[in-house]
N, C-alpha and C positions, 0 to 999 in steps of 0.2 A: 800817417800818410803811407800809402802802399808803396812798395818797392817797384822800380821800373821793370823788374823781371817778371812780375806777376801779371802784367797787362797782356802779353801775348798769349797767355794760357786761358784767359777768360772766354774768348770766342770758341775755343775748343771745348771747354766745359759746357758752355751754353748749347753748342751743337749736340754734344753727347746727351744732355738732358732732354733736348727736344726730340731726338730719335729714340730715346730709351723706351717709351711706351710701345713702340712698334718692334724694337729689336729684342727686348727682354722676353716677351712671350714666344717669339720665334726661336730664340736660343734655348729656352726651357723645353719647348716641344722637341727641338732637335736633340738635345742632350737626353731627354727621356726616351726618345726613339732609339738612339744609339745604345743607351744602357740596357734597354729591353732586348735589342738584337744581340748584344754581347752576352747577356745572361742566358739567352736561349741557345746561342751558338756554343756556349761552354757547358751545356747540359744542366744548368741550374734552374731553368724554368721550362721543363718539358711538357708537351701536350699529353704524352702518354708515358707511363712509368714513373719511377721515383727519381728525384733530382740527385745528380752526382756530378762532380767536376770532371770534365773529360774534354780532350782535344780531338776526339774522333771526327767531329764535324769538319775540321780543317784538313784532316788526313784522309777522309773517306773518298773525296773526289780525286785526290792524287794528281796524276798527270793531266786530267781533264781541266783542273783548275788552272794549271800553268798554261795549257793550250788556250783556254778562254781568256786568260790575262794577256797573252801575246796578241791574240786576235783583236781584243778590245783596244789595246794600245795602238796597234797598227791602223785600225779603222779611225780612231780618234785623231791620230797624228796626220794621216793622209787627208782626212776631211778638213782638219784645221788649216793645214798648209795651203790647200787649194782654195778654201774659203777666204783665208787671209790675203792671198795673192789677188783673187778676183775682187774682193772687197776693197783692198787698197787701191787697185787700179780704178775702180768706180768712184771711190772717194776723191782721188786726185783729179779725175775728170770733173767731178762736181765742184771742187774747190777752185780749179784753175780755168775752167771753161764756162763762159757766160752763155754761149750759144747752145741752145738745147738743154740747158741745165734743168729746167722744170720737167721736161720729158724724161730725162735721165733719172731725176730724183723720183718721179712716179714709178718708173720701171724698177728702180732699186727697192722701193718701199713695197711693191706689190706682193712679193712672197712672204713678207713678215707676218701678216695676220693669218695666213693659211696654216692650219695644223699640220704637224709632221706626218700624221697618218694619211691625210689627204695628199700630201706631197709624195709619200711612199707609194700610194696607190697609183698616182699619176705617172711616176717614174716606172713602175712595174708595167703599166699599160703601154708605155712608150718604148721601153728597152727589152721587153720579153721577146722570146723567139717567135711568138705569134702576135707581137705588139704592133703599134702604129708605124714605128720607124722601119721595121722589117717589111711590112706590107707596102709602104711607100717606095722602098728601094727594091721591091720584088725579089727578096732573098728568101729562099725556103727555110723552114724551121731547122732542118738538119744541118744547114750551112751557116746559120746565124750563131755568133759567139755567145757563150753563156754569160751574159751580162747580169742576169738576175738569177739568184740561186745557184751560181756556179762556184768554181773553185776559188776565184778571187772575188772579194766583196765590192765589185765595181758599182753595182746599182746602189748599194748602201752609201758609198763614198760620194757618188754623184748627187744623191738626194740631200745629204747633209751639206755638201759644198754649195749647192744651189740655194738652199734655205738660209744657211748661216752666213753666206757671203753678203746677203742683203743686210743682215744685222750688223756685220762688221763695217760695211760701207756707210751705214747711217751713223754709227758711233764715231768713226774716224772723220767723216765729213763734218759732223757737229763740232768735233774738237778743232778742226782746221778753220771753220767758218769765221771764228772771232779773231784769229791772229794771223792767218797765213798771208792775207792780202797786204797788211801793213809791213810785215817783216820782209816779204818778197819785194815789195816796192822799195824799201830801204836798201836791200841788198842790190837791187838793180841800179839804184842811184849811185851806189859805191862801185859799180862796174862789174858785178857778178853776172856771169852768163846764165843761160837757161838751165844747163846741167848743174852748174855750181849752186844755183838757187834750190834746185830740186834735192841735191845731195846734202847741202849744208843747212838748209832752212826748212824746207817742206817735210822731208823725211824725219828729221829729228823732232819736229813738232808733232808729227803723226805717230811716232813710235810708242809713246805711252798708251794712247787710246787703242792702237793696233794690238799691243801686247795684252792689255786688259781684256779687250773683246775676244781675242784669240784664246785666252785662258778660259773665259766663260764658255766659249764654243767647245773647247777640248773637254772640259768637265761635263758639259751637257751631253755631248756625244758619248762620253765614257759611261754615263749612267742611264742613257735612254735605250729602251728595248724595242719600241714598236716598229721602227724602221728595219732594224736588223731581224726582227722576228718575221716581218712580212717579205723582205727582199733577200734574206740570207738563206743558207741551206740548213738542214737539220743538224749536221755535225761537221766540223766543230762549231760551237755556238759561243757568242760573246758572253761576258760576265752578266750583264743585265738579263739576257734571255735565259741564261742558266739559272739565275736566282729566281726569276719568275716561274720557270718550269718546276723547280723544286718547291717553291712556295705553294703553288696550286696543285701539287701532286696529291693523289688519293692516299699516299703513304704519309701519315702524320709524322713518322720517324724521320722524314726527309726535311722537316722544318728547320732543325738546327743547321743543316748543310746550307739551306737557302740563306739563313742569317749570316753564316760564315762567308758566303760569296758576296753578300751585300756589304758586309764590313770590309772585305778586301777591296771592293770597288770604291767605298768611301775613303779608305786609306790612300788609295792611288790618287783619287781626286783631291784630297787634302794635301798630299805631297806636291802635286802639280800647282795648286793654288799658292802654297808657301814659296815655292821656287819663283813663280811669276811675281809674287809680291816683293821678294827680295830683289829681283831684277828691276822692278818698277822704282824702288827707292834709290837705285843707283843712277837712274836716268836724270840728266840735267833738266830736261823739259818738265819732268814730273815734280822735281823739287821747286 
C-alpha cells in the first residue's frame, strides 16, 4: 500500500511526462545554441584563424556594450511598465464591466495577431516628423518633436506598449474571469466597499498573471531587434540591434563579438526570469 505522501506527486509527474516530448527538444536546441554561442564568443570556434581561448570578444566593444545594455534595459522597463498599466486597466474593465465587454475584448485582442514589424511601420508613419499626426495637426517638420529616431526612444516604447498591453490584458482578464466574480460578490456580502474589493480581492488575484505576463513582455522587448532597428537611431543602439549588426557584418572576425552580445542579452533575460519566478512563488494567489 502506497504512502499518503506519494499521491500529491503523481499528478506532477504525470504532467511532466506529458509535456516532456515538447519540452526536451526545445531545451536541447536551446542548450546547443547557447553552447555554440559561448564557444564562438570565447574564440574556440572561429570562422577564420586558429582557435584559442580569449575574452577579447567581451572587451572589444568596451563602453558600447555598457551603453547598449543600459539602453536596452531602459526601453524594456519603460515599455513593460506602460504595457502593464494599460493592460491591467483594460483587464479590470473587462472583468468588472458587462456593458460593452465584447467590444472592449475585441479592441484589446486586435493588436495581438499583428506582427511587431507592421506595428513599428505604423507607429513610424504616425509619429514621424512628416507622419500622419503631424499633418493632421498642421505642425511643420522642423517644429515636430523627434519621436522617431530621436534622442529618446519614444517611438520604440510606444510601439511595444501598444502591442504588449493587449497581450497583458488578455492574460490578466483570463485569470480573473474564473474567480473574480465569486470572490467580489462574497466580499460585497461581507460589507466590503468598491475600493476595498479592488484592493484586497481583485488586485491580489490579478497580481500573479500580471507579473508573469509582464516578465514575458520584458524578456521579449529585451531580445527583440526589429522595432528598435526601424524606429531607433543609429547610435547608441540596443543590445539586439548591436548583435544583429555584428552578426551580419562583412568582417567575419566580428562574429565572436556578436555572440558575446547575444550571450549578455540572454544572461539579462534569464536573470529577470529568475527574479520574477521567485516573486511569483511568494504570492499567496499563485500558491
